[in-house]
gemmi code that builds the backbone of each chain (N, CA, C; Angstrom):
import gemmi

chains = {
    "A": [
        ("ASP", (-0.359, 16.814, 4.908), (-0.214, 15.363, 4.815), (0.671, 14.854, 5.956)),
        ("VAL", (0.397, 13.633, 6.402), (1.211, 13.018, 7.446), (2.485, 12.467, 6.808)),
        ("VAL", (3.615, 12.914, 7.303), (4.899, 12.423, 6.801), (5.356, 11.258, 7.679)),
        ("MET", (5.702, 10.160, 7.033), (6.161, 8.964, 7.734), (7.668, 8.826, 7.518)),
        ("THR", (8.420, 8.815, 8.611), (9.875, 8.748, 8.533), (10.348, 7.409, 9.067)),
        ("GLN", (10.970, 6.645, 8.200), (11.412, 5.299, 8.545), (12.920, 5.253, 8.665)),
        ("THR", (13.411, 4.549, 9.667), (14.847, 4.312, 9.796), (15.084, 2.897, 10.292)),
        ("PRO", (16.214, 2.270, 9.869), (17.193, 2.793, 8.921), (16.701, 2.617, 7.483)),
        ("VAL", (17.458, 3.127, 6.550), (17.131, 2.958, 5.133), (17.405, 1.528, 4.698)),
        ("SER", (18.473, 0.959, 5.250), (18.787, -0.436, 4.949), (19.503, -1.050, 6.128)),
        ("MET", (19.471, -2.367, 6.188), (20.161, -3.065, 7.254), (20.470, -4.480, 6.811)),
        ("SER", (21.517, -5.010, 7.386), (21.950, -6.357, 7.075), (21.968, -7.158, 8.374)),
        ("VAL", (21.410, -8.351, 8.337), (21.307, -9.152, 9.546), (21.659, -10.602, 9.249)),
        ("SER", (22.218, -11.250, 10.239), (22.533, -12.674, 10.095), (21.274, -13.501, 10.304)),
        ("LEU", (21.254, -14.654, 9.658), (20.136, -15.568, 9.869), (20.032, -15.896, 11.354)),
        ("GLY", (18.819, -15.884, 11.858), (18.601, -16.148, 13.273), (18.683, -14.931, 14.158)),
        ("GLY", (19.101, -13.815, 13.591), (19.239, -12.594, 14.365), (17.935, -11.844, 14.518)),
        ("GLN", (18.019, -10.657, 15.116), (16.826, -9.838, 15.351), (17.057, -8.429, 14.806)),
        ("VAL", (15.992, -7.835, 14.270), (16.100, -6.473, 13.770), (14.912, -5.650, 14.255)),
        ("SER", (15.161, -4.339, 14.320), (14.092, -3.392, 14.655), (14.091, -2.287, 13.622)),
        ("ILE", (12.893, -1.941, 13.179), (12.715, -0.849, 12.225), (11.828, 0.196, 12.877)),
        ("SER", (12.253, 1.445, 12.783), (11.523, 2.536, 13.408), (10.701, 3.313, 12.373)),
        ("CYS", (9.545, 3.765, 12.793), (8.674, 4.566, 11.940), (8.078, 5.682, 12.796)),
        ("ARG", (8.295, 6.913, 12.366), (7.738, 8.055, 13.094), (6.849, 8.868, 12.176)),
        ("SER", (5.738, 9.320, 12.719), (4.795, 10.115, 11.938), (4.874, 11.571, 12.385)),
        ("SER", (4.567, 12.467, 11.463), (4.668, 13.896, 11.742), (3.527, 14.410, 12.610)),
        ("GLN", (2.504, 13.596, 12.775), (1.416, 13.912, 13.692), (0.808, 12.621, 14.219)),
        ("SER", (0.065, 12.753, 15.299), (-0.512, 11.571, 15.929), (-1.377, 10.778, 14.947)),
        ("LEU", (-1.263, 9.454, 15.038), (-2.054, 8.575, 14.169), (-3.293, 8.038, 14.878)),
        ("VAL", (-3.627, 8.610, 16.032), (-4.841, 8.193, 16.727), (-6.044, 8.802, 16.019)),
        ("HIS", (-6.918, 7.938, 15.533), (-8.121, 8.380, 14.828), (-9.153, 8.884, 15.837)),
        ("ASN", (-10.130, 9.622, 15.345), (-11.230, 10.100, 16.197), (-11.952, 8.956, 16.887)),
        ("ASN", (-11.922, 7.769, 16.275), (-12.623, 6.623, 16.865), (-11.764, 5.883, 17.890)),
        ("GLY", (-10.558, 6.388, 18.147), (-9.692, 5.799, 19.151), (-8.699, 4.784, 18.610)),
        ("ASN", (-8.882, 4.330, 17.370), (-7.961, 3.378, 16.772), (-6.753, 4.100, 16.175)),
        ("THR", (-5.649, 3.374, 16.091), (-4.432, 3.890, 15.480), (-4.139, 3.040, 14.247)),
        ("TYR", (-4.307, 3.632, 13.080), (-4.201, 2.879, 11.823), (-2.779, 2.946, 11.257)),
        ("LEU", (-1.879, 2.285, 11.964), (-0.502, 2.165, 11.530), (-0.263, 0.719, 11.136)),
        ("SER", (0.225, 0.523, 9.930), (0.436, -0.829, 9.393), (1.875, -0.989, 8.928)),
        ("TRP", (2.267, -2.242, 8.816), (3.579, -2.596, 8.269), (3.375, -3.560, 7.100)),
        ("TYR", (4.165, -3.356, 6.050), (4.086, -4.171, 4.850), (5.491, -4.633, 4.481)),
        ("ILE", (5.555, -5.764, 3.802), (6.807, -6.214, 3.215), (6.609, -6.359, 1.715)),
        ("GLN", (7.602, -5.907, 0.968), (7.610, -6.157, -0.465), (8.834, -7.004, -0.777)),
        ("LYS", (8.600, -8.268, -1.033), (9.683, -9.164, -1.391), (10.082, -8.895, -2.833)),
        ("PRO", (11.297, -9.277, -3.205), (11.776, -8.994, -4.567), (10.797, -9.462, -5.633)),
        ("SER", (10.483, -8.548, -6.536), (9.602, -8.805, -7.689), (8.187, -9.221, -7.294)),
        ("GLN", (7.769, -8.863, -6.097), (6.414, -9.199, -5.671), (5.634, -7.948, -5.281)),
        ("SER", (4.339, -8.109, -5.124), (3.493, -7.035, -4.611), (3.708, -6.913, -3.110)),
        ("PRO", (3.426, -5.757, -2.558), (3.484, -5.625, -1.092), (2.490, -6.567, -0.415)),
        ("GLN", (2.835, -6.967, 0.812), (1.957, -7.830, 1.609), (1.811, -7.202, 2.992)),
        ("LEU", (0.623, -7.311, 3.545), (0.383, -6.788, 4.885), (0.973, -7.729, 5.924)),
        ("LEU", (1.699, -7.152, 6.883), (2.246, -7.924, 8.009), (1.477, -7.631, 9.294)),
        ("ILE", (1.379, -6.352, 9.598), (0.840, -5.876, 10.878), (-0.169, -4.770, 10.605)),
        ("TYR", (-1.280, -4.779, 11.310), (-2.251, -3.691, 11.201), (-2.608, -3.171, 12.586)),
        ("LYS", (-3.059, -1.936, 12.641), (-3.390, -1.263, 13.908), (-2.298, -1.494, 14.934)),
        ("VAL", (-1.087, -1.131, 14.526), (0.121, -1.089, 15.363), (0.712, -2.454, 15.702)),
        ("SER", (-0.130, -3.374, 16.179), (0.437, -4.584, 16.786), (-0.292, -5.872, 16.426)),
        ("ASN", (-1.235, -5.827, 15.526), (-2.014, -7.019, 15.170), (-1.428, -7.709, 13.938)),
        ("ARG", (-1.047, -8.961, 14.123), (-0.515, -9.705, 12.981), (-1.635, -10.101, 12.023)),
        ("PHE", (-1.376, -9.915, 10.737), (-2.357, -10.299, 9.723), (-2.397, -11.818, 9.628)),
        ("SER", (-3.443, -12.316, 9.014), (-3.651, -13.749, 8.869), (-2.429, -14.435, 8.251)),
        ("GLY", (-1.955, -15.466, 8.928), (-0.850, -16.259, 8.396), (0.533, -15.707, 8.659)),
        ("ILE", (0.619, -14.567, 9.328), (1.927, -13.962, 9.601), (2.532, -14.571, 10.867)),
        ("SER", (3.804, -14.931, 10.762), (4.522, -15.577, 11.855), (4.611, -14.678, 13.086)),
        ("ASP", (4.641, -15.305, 14.255), (4.798, -14.538, 15.500), (6.224, -14.031, 15.671)),
        ("ARG", (7.093, -14.292, 14.690), (8.425, -13.676, 14.714), (8.331, -12.168, 14.413)),
        ("PHE", (7.195, -11.761, 13.861), (6.970, -10.351, 13.552), (6.102, -9.733, 14.652)),
        ("SER", (6.570, -8.607, 15.177), (5.769, -7.932, 16.196), (5.843, -6.426, 16.003)),
        ("GLY", (4.720, -5.776, 16.260), (4.657, -4.339, 16.141), (4.308, -3.705, 17.469)),
        ("SER", (4.840, -2.514, 17.692), (4.550, -1.813, 18.930), (4.585, -0.318, 18.686)),
        ("GLY", (4.190, 0.446, 19.694), (4.257, 1.891, 19.599), (2.919, 2.548, 19.852)),
        ("SER", (2.947, 3.868, 19.814), (1.726, 4.644, 20.018), (1.950, 6.073, 19.563)),
        ("GLY", (0.851, 6.756, 19.292), (0.932, 8.172, 18.943), (1.659, 8.447, 17.648)),
        ("THR", (2.951, 8.718, 17.756), (3.748, 9.059, 16.574), (4.988, 8.187, 16.418)),
        ("ASP", (5.188, 7.236, 17.292), (6.437, 6.481, 17.336), (6.145, 4.989, 17.340)),
        ("PHE", (6.632, 4.294, 16.311), (6.269, 2.889, 16.128), (7.492, 2.062, 15.743)),
        ("THR", (7.415, 0.774, 16.066), (8.543, -0.121, 15.801), (8.044, -1.469, 15.297)),
        ("LEU", (8.752, -1.992, 14.319), (8.552, -3.366, 13.861), (9.782, -4.170, 14.269)),
        ("LYS", (9.551, -5.288, 14.932), (10.651, -6.165, 15.300), (10.500, -7.502, 14.582)),
        ("ILE", (11.612, -7.997, 14.088), (11.638, -9.311, 13.455), (12.656, -10.151, 14.206)),
        ("SER", (12.213, -11.252, 14.748), (13.137, -12.119, 15.484), (13.422, -13.373, 14.673)),
        ("ARG", (14.517, -14.016, 15.001), (14.915, -15.282, 14.341), (14.784, -15.127, 12.825)),
        ("VAL", (15.492, -14.156, 12.290), (15.392, -13.820, 10.867), (15.654, -15.027, 9.983)),
        ("GLU", (14.796, -15.185, 8.967), (14.901, -16.286, 8.010), (15.188, -15.727, 6.609)),
        ("PRO", (15.673, -16.560, 5.716), (15.982, -16.083, 4.354), (14.785, -15.434, 3.656)),
        ("ASP", (13.593, -15.936, 3.910), (12.399, -15.420, 3.255), (11.999, -14.031, 3.756)),
        ("ASP", (12.679, -13.519, 4.772), (12.337, -12.203, 5.318), (12.958, -11.059, 4.525)),
        ("LEU", (13.827, -11.379, 3.581), (14.488, -10.300, 2.861), (13.489, -9.573, 1.973)),
        ("GLY", (13.687, -8.251, 1.867), (12.786, -7.423, 1.088), (12.812, -6.007, 1.633)),
        ("VAL", (11.843, -5.216, 1.199), (11.718, -3.843, 1.671), (10.484, -3.744, 2.558)),
        ("TYR", (10.673, -3.196, 3.741), (9.591, -3.035, 4.706), (9.109, -1.586, 4.697)),
        ("TYR", (7.805, -1.415, 4.659), (7.194, -0.096, 4.679), (6.224, 0.023, 5.846)),
        ("CYS", (6.263, 1.162, 6.513), (5.164, 1.470, 7.410), (4.185, 2.347, 6.626)),
        ("GLY", (2.943, 2.341, 7.041), (1.930, 3.132, 6.359), (0.839, 3.553, 7.334)),
        ("GLN", (0.288, 4.745, 7.093), (-0.796, 5.201, 7.962), (-2.096, 5.310, 7.175)),
        ("GLY", (-3.177, 4.863, 7.808), (-4.505, 4.940, 7.197), (-5.464, 5.721, 8.073)),
        ("THR", (-4.907, 6.528, 8.954), (-5.746, 7.315, 9.863), (-6.418, 8.470, 9.145)),
        ("GLN", (-5.712, 9.093, 8.232), (-6.304, 10.203, 7.507), (-5.846, 10.197, 6.058)),
        ("TYR", (-6.708, 10.707, 5.179), (-6.335, 10.866, 3.784), (-5.508, 12.135, 3.626)),
        ("PRO", (-4.520, 12.124, 2.747), (-4.068, 10.986, 1.940), (-3.307, 9.966, 2.778)),
        ("PHE", (-3.578, 8.676, 2.550), (-2.772, 7.645, 3.176), (-1.317, 7.887, 2.762)),
        ("THR", (-0.399, 7.655, 3.668), (1.008, 7.846, 3.359), (1.846, 6.691, 3.880)),
        ("PHE", (2.994, 6.511, 3.242), (3.916, 5.436, 3.582), (5.290, 6.001, 3.920)),
        ("GLY", (6.025, 5.237, 4.700), (7.426, 5.539, 4.877), (8.182, 5.219, 3.599)),
        ("SER", (9.432, 5.615, 3.541), (10.219, 5.450, 2.320), (10.821, 4.055, 2.186)),
        ("GLY", (10.650, 3.247, 3.228), (11.074, 1.863, 3.120), (12.395, 1.572, 3.799)),
        ("THR", (12.519, 0.343, 4.294), (13.758, -0.163, 4.889), (14.094, -1.470, 4.191)),
        ("LYS", (15.244, -1.505, 3.561), (15.654, -2.713, 2.839), (16.397, -3.631, 3.789)),
        ("LEU", (15.882, -4.841, 3.918), (16.512, -5.835, 4.785), (17.291, -6.822, 3.929)),
        ("GLU", (18.575, -6.925, 4.234), (19.422, -7.878, 3.526), (19.914, -8.917, 4.520)),
        ("ILE", (20.132, -10.095, 4.012), (20.604, -11.180, 4.858), (22.111, -11.334, 4.647)),
        ("LYS", (22.848, -11.330, 5.753), (24.315, -11.476, 5.657), (24.690, -12.871, 5.172)),
    ],
    "B": [
        ("GLU", (-10.447, -17.794, -1.488), (-9.180, -17.054, -1.558), (-9.411, -15.689, -2.216)),
        ("VAL", (-8.952, -14.660, -1.553), (-9.085, -13.315, -2.108), (-8.143, -13.151, -3.299)),
        ("GLN", (-8.702, -12.673, -4.402), (-7.876, -12.394, -5.575), (-8.234, -11.035, -6.137)),
        ("LEU", (-7.210, -10.297, -6.515), (-7.368, -8.997, -7.171), (-6.501, -9.029, -8.419)),
        ("VAL", (-7.124, -8.860, -9.577), (-6.392, -8.974, -10.839), (-6.577, -7.696, -11.655)),
        ("GLU", (-5.471, -6.954, -11.790), (-5.507, -5.695, -12.538), (-5.286, -5.937, -14.028)),
        ("SER", (-5.820, -5.019, -14.819), (-5.596, -5.062, -16.267), (-5.738, -3.645, -16.816)),
        ("GLY", (-5.317, -3.469, -18.066), (-5.519, -2.190, -18.729), (-4.295, -1.299, -18.829)),
        ("GLY", (-3.177, -1.748, -18.295), (-1.977, -0.928, -18.350), (-1.359, -0.909, -19.743)),
        ("GLY", (-0.287, -0.136, -19.866), (0.409, -0.086, -21.143), (1.169, 1.206, -21.336)),
        ("LEU", (1.625, 1.404, -22.559), (2.365, 2.613, -22.936), (1.379, 3.629, -23.515)),
        ("VAL", (1.449, 4.847, -23.020), (0.531, 5.885, -23.485), (1.288, 7.201, -23.573)),
        ("GLN", (0.903, 8.028, -24.517), (1.564, 9.326, -24.692), (1.098, 10.324, -23.646)),
        ("PRO", (1.933, 11.271, -23.303), (1.513, 12.333, -22.367), (0.260, 13.030, -22.873)),
        ("GLY", (-0.649, 13.296, -21.942), (-1.892, 13.971, -22.282), (-3.029, 13.039, -22.646)),
        ("ARG", (-2.704, 11.768, -22.901), (-3.736, 10.814, -23.281), (-4.340, 10.148, -22.044)),
        ("SER", (-5.285, 9.248, -22.294), (-6.028, 8.586, -21.214), (-5.803, 7.085, -21.207)),
        ("LEU", (-6.101, 6.507, -20.043), (-6.017, 5.052, -19.871), (-6.978, 4.681, -18.758)),
        ("LYS", (-7.583, 3.506, -18.856), (-8.491, 3.059, -17.800), (-8.030, 1.709, -17.283)),
        ("LEU", (-7.761, 1.657, -15.990), (-7.370, 0.409, -15.345), (-8.603, -0.273, -14.753)),
        ("SER", (-8.565, -1.586, -14.758), (-9.625, -2.372, -14.119), (-8.998, -3.324, -13.115)),
        ("CYS", (-9.791, -3.696, -12.118), (-9.348, -4.668, -11.114), (-10.517, -5.600, -10.830)),
        ("ALA", (-10.376, -6.842, -11.219), (-11.412, -7.837, -10.988), (-11.172, -8.514, -9.649)),
        ("ALA", (-12.169, -8.444, -8.786), (-12.053, -8.992, -7.442), (-12.833, -10.287, -7.311)),
        ("SER", (-12.320, -11.199, -6.517), (-13.026, -12.445, -6.252), (-12.600, -12.987, -4.899)),
        ("GLY", (-13.413, -13.904, -4.377), (-13.069, -14.545, -3.108), (-13.589, -13.815, -1.881)),
        ("PHE", (-14.293, -12.713, -2.068), (-14.894, -11.986, -0.950), (-16.075, -11.173, -1.466)),
        ("THR", (-16.891, -10.669, -0.544), (-18.060, -9.883, -0.933), (-17.618, -8.469, -1.227)),
        ("PHE", (-17.373, -8.191, -2.490), (-16.763, -6.936, -2.941), (-17.506, -5.716, -2.405)),
        ("SER", (-18.811, -5.767, -2.416), (-19.616, -4.599, -2.048), (-19.510, -4.224, -0.572)),
        ("ASN", (-18.849, -5.063, 0.222), (-18.709, -4.770, 1.653), (-17.446, -3.992, 1.995)),
        ("TYR", (-16.553, -3.797, 1.022), (-15.236, -3.260, 1.311), (-14.920, -1.974, 0.571)),
        ("TYR", (-14.246, -1.064, 1.290), (-13.577, 0.039, 0.635), (-12.467, -0.574, -0.233)),
        ("MET", (-12.100, 0.155, -1.277), (-11.009, -0.267, -2.151), (-10.097, 0.924, -2.447)),
        ("ALA", (-8.884, 0.641, -2.891), (-7.927, 1.713, -3.147), (-6.976, 1.340, -4.286)),
        ("TRP", (-6.368, 2.357, -4.847), (-5.266, 2.192, -5.799), (-4.009, 2.784, -5.165)),
        ("VAL", (-2.926, 2.036, -5.260), (-1.615, 2.478, -4.783), (-0.644, 2.288, -5.945)),
        ("ARG", (0.272, 3.231, -6.128), (1.216, 3.090, -7.236), (2.655, 3.121, -6.726)),
        ("GLN", (3.537, 2.641, -7.594), (4.953, 2.591, -7.258), (5.741, 2.895, -8.517)),
        ("ALA", (6.359, 4.065, -8.554), (7.218, 4.420, -9.681), (8.449, 3.517, -9.669)),
        ("PRO", (9.067, 3.317, -10.822), (10.235, 2.434, -10.903), (11.301, 2.789, -9.872)),
        ("THR", (11.707, 1.832, -9.116), (12.728, 1.909, -8.056), (12.329, 2.817, -6.893)),
        ("LYS", (11.073, 3.221, -6.827), (10.635, 4.118, -5.762), (9.733, 3.400, -4.761)),
        ("GLY", (9.239, 4.150, -3.779), (8.383, 3.593, -2.748), (6.907, 3.631, -3.124)),
        ("LEU", (6.089, 3.316, -2.140), (4.647, 3.217, -2.355), (3.973, 4.575, -2.214)),
        ("GLU", (2.983, 4.797, -3.068), (2.261, 6.077, -3.058), (0.774, 5.804, -3.249)),
        ("TRP", (-0.008, 6.146, -2.233), (-1.461, 5.997, -2.336), (-1.988, 6.958, -3.395)),
        ("VAL", (-2.947, 6.483, -4.200), (-3.493, 7.293, -5.284), (-4.937, 7.719, -4.992)),
        ("ALA", (-5.781, 6.748, -4.675), (-7.198, 7.055, -4.498), (-7.884, 5.930, -3.740)),
        ("SER", (-8.998, 6.280, -3.095), (-9.823, 5.300, -2.393), (-11.286, 5.549, -2.692)),
        ("ILE", (-12.079, 4.496, -2.493), (-13.516, 4.611, -2.712), (-14.243, 3.805, -1.639)),
        ("THR", (-15.344, 4.337, -1.144), (-16.111, 3.616, -0.141), (-16.809, 2.412, -0.756)),
        ("ASN", (-17.359, 1.551, 0.076), (-17.938, 0.305, -0.419), (-19.131, 0.540, -1.346)),
        ("SER", (-19.878, 1.582, -1.108), (-21.034, 1.891, -1.955), (-20.641, 2.682, -3.195)),
        ("GLY", (-19.460, 3.254, -3.163), (-19.023, 4.139, -4.245), (-19.481, 5.572, -4.036)),
        ("GLY", (-20.133, 5.830, -2.916), (-20.697, 7.148, -2.672), (-19.672, 8.224, -2.358)),
        ("SER", (-18.515, 7.822, -1.882), (-17.455, 8.789, -1.572), (-16.131, 8.322, -2.157)),
        ("THR", (-15.366, 9.299, -2.635), (-14.054, 9.011, -3.198), (-13.032, 9.992, -2.642)),
        ("TYR", (-11.780, 9.567, -2.636), (-10.693, 10.370, -2.083), (-9.497, 10.246, -3.022)),
        ("TYR", (-8.761, 11.352, -3.193), (-7.634, 11.365, -4.126), (-6.441, 12.100, -3.531)),
        ("ARG", (-5.256, 11.708, -3.983), (-4.111, 12.532, -3.666), (-4.161, 13.770, -4.533)),
        ("ASP", (-3.550, 14.842, -4.033), (-3.674, 16.133, -4.724), (-3.169, 16.065, -6.161)),
        ("SER", (-2.090, 15.332, -6.390), (-1.452, 15.352, -7.709), (-2.298, 14.693, -8.799)),
        ("VAL", (-3.343, 13.962, -8.422), (-4.189, 13.326, -9.435), (-5.610, 13.865, -9.433)),
        ("LYS", (-5.926, 14.723, -8.478), (-7.280, 15.280, -8.404), (-7.616, 16.018, -9.688)),
        ("GLY", (-8.810, 15.754, -10.206), (-9.236, 16.395, -11.446), (-8.766, 15.669, -12.694)),
        ("ARG", (-7.837, 14.712, -12.541), (-7.333, 13.958, -13.704), (-7.725, 12.482, -13.618)),
        ("PHE", (-7.730, 11.931, -12.400), (-8.051, 10.511, -12.212), (-9.440, 10.389, -11.578)),
        ("THR", (-10.124, 9.304, -11.918), (-11.423, 9.012, -11.325), (-11.481, 7.548, -10.918)),
        ("ILE", (-11.696, 7.314, -9.627), (-11.867, 5.956, -9.127), (-13.360, 5.644, -9.109)),
        ("SER", (-13.710, 4.440, -9.509), (-15.115, 4.043, -9.506), (-15.193, 2.532, -9.320)),
        ("ARG", (-16.398, 2.035, -9.146), (-16.570, 0.607, -8.954), (-17.923, 0.162, -9.484)),
        ("ASP", (-17.991, -1.112, -9.840), (-19.246, -1.747, -10.237), (-19.414, -2.952, -9.318)),
        ("ASN", (-20.222, -2.790, -8.295), (-20.358, -3.873, -7.315), (-21.029, -5.112, -7.917)),
        ("ALA", (-21.852, -4.927, -8.923), (-22.493, -6.078, -9.567), (-21.469, -6.939, -10.308)),
        ("LYS", (-20.404, -6.294, -10.765), (-19.348, -7.015, -11.487), (-18.120, -7.257, -10.626)),
        ("SER", (-18.158, -6.837, -9.371), (-16.996, -6.979, -8.468), (-15.729, -6.429, -9.117)),
        ("THR", (-15.849, -5.238, -9.654), (-14.727, -4.660, -10.387), (-14.492, -3.214, -9.954)),
        ("LEU", (-13.229, -2.892, -9.770), (-12.761, -1.549, -9.424), (-12.109, -0.941, -10.658)),
        ("TYR", (-12.253, 0.358, -10.811), (-11.678, 1.041, -11.974), (-10.859, 2.250, -11.555)),
        ("LEU", (-9.941, 2.633, -12.451), (-9.245, 3.898, -12.311), (-9.135, 4.505, -13.710)),
        ("GLN", (-9.917, 5.552, -13.943), (-9.838, 6.286, -15.195), (-8.775, 7.351, -15.034)),
        ("MET", (-7.778, 7.307, -15.904), (-6.657, 8.243, -15.806), (-6.631, 9.108, -17.060)),
        ("ASP", (-6.867, 10.393, -16.894), (-6.861, 11.350, -18.005), (-5.677, 12.295, -17.865)),
        ("SER", (-5.370, 12.980, -18.946), (-4.275, 13.966, -18.942), (-3.020, 13.413, -18.293)),
        ("LEU", (-2.636, 12.235, -18.730), (-1.504, 11.551, -18.097), (-0.206, 12.320, -18.296)),
        ("ARG", (0.643, 12.239, -17.287), (1.943, 12.903, -17.274), (3.030, 11.859, -17.105)),
        ("SER", (4.247, 12.253, -17.421), (5.364, 11.307, -17.286), (5.514, 10.841, -15.840)),
        ("GLU", (5.196, 11.723, -14.903), (5.348, 11.366, -13.485), (4.283, 10.374, -13.001)),
        ("ASP", (3.321, 10.044, -13.852), (2.342, 9.008, -13.521), (2.852, 7.609, -13.877)),
        ("THR", (4.005, 7.546, -14.496), (4.597, 6.246, -14.836), (4.854, 5.451, -13.564)),
        ("ALA", (4.272, 4.270, -13.476), (4.369, 3.476, -12.251), (3.670, 2.134, -12.451)),
        ("THR", (3.907, 1.246, -11.498), (3.069, 0.058, -11.373), (1.905, 0.430, -10.469)),
        ("TYR", (0.703, 0.129, -10.907), (-0.505, 0.474, -10.157), (-1.078, -0.796, -9.533)),
        ("TYR", (-1.273, -0.749, -8.214), (-1.817, -1.877, -7.475), (-3.238, -1.579, -7.019)),
        ("CYS", (-4.087, -2.552, -7.179), (-5.438, -2.526, -6.623), (-5.349, -3.147, -5.235)),
        ("THR", (-5.954, -2.517, -4.245), (-5.874, -3.044, -2.882), (-7.240, -2.992, -2.203)),
        ("ARG", (-7.424, -3.933, -1.287), (-8.629, -3.921, -0.466), (-8.312, -3.152, 0.803)),
        ("ASP", (-9.235, -2.325, 1.222), (-9.002, -1.443, 2.362), (-9.920, -1.820, 3.514)),
        ("LEU", (-9.347, -2.523, 4.503), (-10.094, -2.865, 5.714), (-9.161, -2.684, 6.889)),
        ("VAL", (-9.241, -1.626, 7.570), (-8.331, -1.199, 8.663), (-6.876, -1.114, 8.208)),
        ("ALA", (-6.565, -1.732, 7.112), (-5.252, -1.628, 6.456), (-5.455, -2.091, 5.018)),
        ("LEU", (-4.426, -1.927, 4.207), (-4.509, -2.421, 2.817), (-4.140, -3.892, 2.874)),
        ("ASP", (-5.159, -4.738, 3.041), (-4.869, -6.115, 3.445), (-4.604, -7.079, 2.293)),
        ("TYR", (-5.131, -6.822, 1.138), (-4.824, -7.653, -0.028), (-4.467, -6.756, -1.207)),
        ("TRP", (-3.469, -7.212, -1.979), (-2.965, -6.439, -3.108), (-2.988, -7.308, -4.363)),
        ("GLY", (-3.258, -6.667, -5.491), (-3.139, -7.368, -6.755), (-1.682, -7.484, -7.165)),
        ("GLN", (-1.464, -8.073, -8.318), (-0.095, -8.276, -8.801), (0.477, -7.009, -9.439)),
        ("GLY", (-0.389, -6.048, -9.693), (0.058, -4.781, -10.250), (0.007, -4.750, -11.768)),
        ("VAL", (-0.165, -3.541, -12.299), (-0.163, -3.349, -13.746), (0.686, -2.117, -14.054)),
        ("MET", (1.525, -2.243, -15.068), (2.471, -1.176, -15.388), (1.830, -0.154, -16.319)),
        ("VAL", (2.019, 1.111, -15.978), (1.587, 2.216, -16.834), (2.816, 3.056, -17.153)),
        ("THR", (3.107, 3.213, -18.425), (4.247, 4.008, -18.859), (3.740, 5.175, -19.695)),
        ("VAL", (4.056, 6.385, -19.248), (3.632, 7.582, -19.970), (4.861, 8.185, -20.640)),
        ("SER", (4.893, 8.073, -21.958), (6.074, 8.526, -22.694), (5.706, 8.769, -24.150)),
        ("SER", (6.405, 9.723, -24.738), (6.174, 9.995, -26.154), (7.109, 9.164, -27.032)),
    ],
}
model = gemmi.Model(1)
for chain_id, residues in chains.items():
    chain = gemmi.Chain(chain_id)
    for i, (resn, *xyz) in enumerate(residues, 1):
        res = gemmi.Residue()
        res.name, res.seqid = resn, gemmi.SeqId(i, " ")
        for name, pos in zip(("N", "CA", "C"), xyz):
            atom = gemmi.Atom()
            atom.name, atom.element = name, gemmi.Element(name[0])
            atom.pos, atom.b_iso = gemmi.Position(*pos), 0.0
            res.add_atom(atom)
        chain.add_residue(res)
    model.add_chain(chain)
structure = gemmi.Structure()
structure.add_model(model)
structure.setup_entities()
């Protein structure tokens, strides 16, 4: 199975600030078809997870351009700029390149 | 608007069975792969199973293989998860998700508690 390692486990940021979350996979996430199925999700308190970013850097419908994804192969980053109160929650990276799909253990974002 | 509504959760004794349903609307259900993802209390996300759009192929995590069965009825736009021989470690909120290059839409989740 592909192991997804996320850091940090938690972080605190001031409103308007910027954060970066790292996600590393134990093997390359490049699929045979050339796509890299690395996604980012947010789970806000008491809510279901929501998709933010798919295929490394593509924002899902309705997602603010304050969220950006980057990376390749086994090393990926989610950046959030101009942090707003509604950004608090737990962020997960996830891979859909091979079964079983796997997720990182999550990064809890708190607002100072 | 895409909607996924799970039902069928509850409290069940170890070794017993439960069947979850997920009613889909707002999109052409038969065109999409679907999946179940679970989350144990205070824990992270764990993929459980996936099914192709036709239902012809299914995929499972090792810990549920032989005990859980994912299926779908495209005429009813409904996804199912039959869970047999339930264990305490299956206690979790189960989410129905649509699978298109990522898990792009999620239901509100349904709680399954396995306890005597």
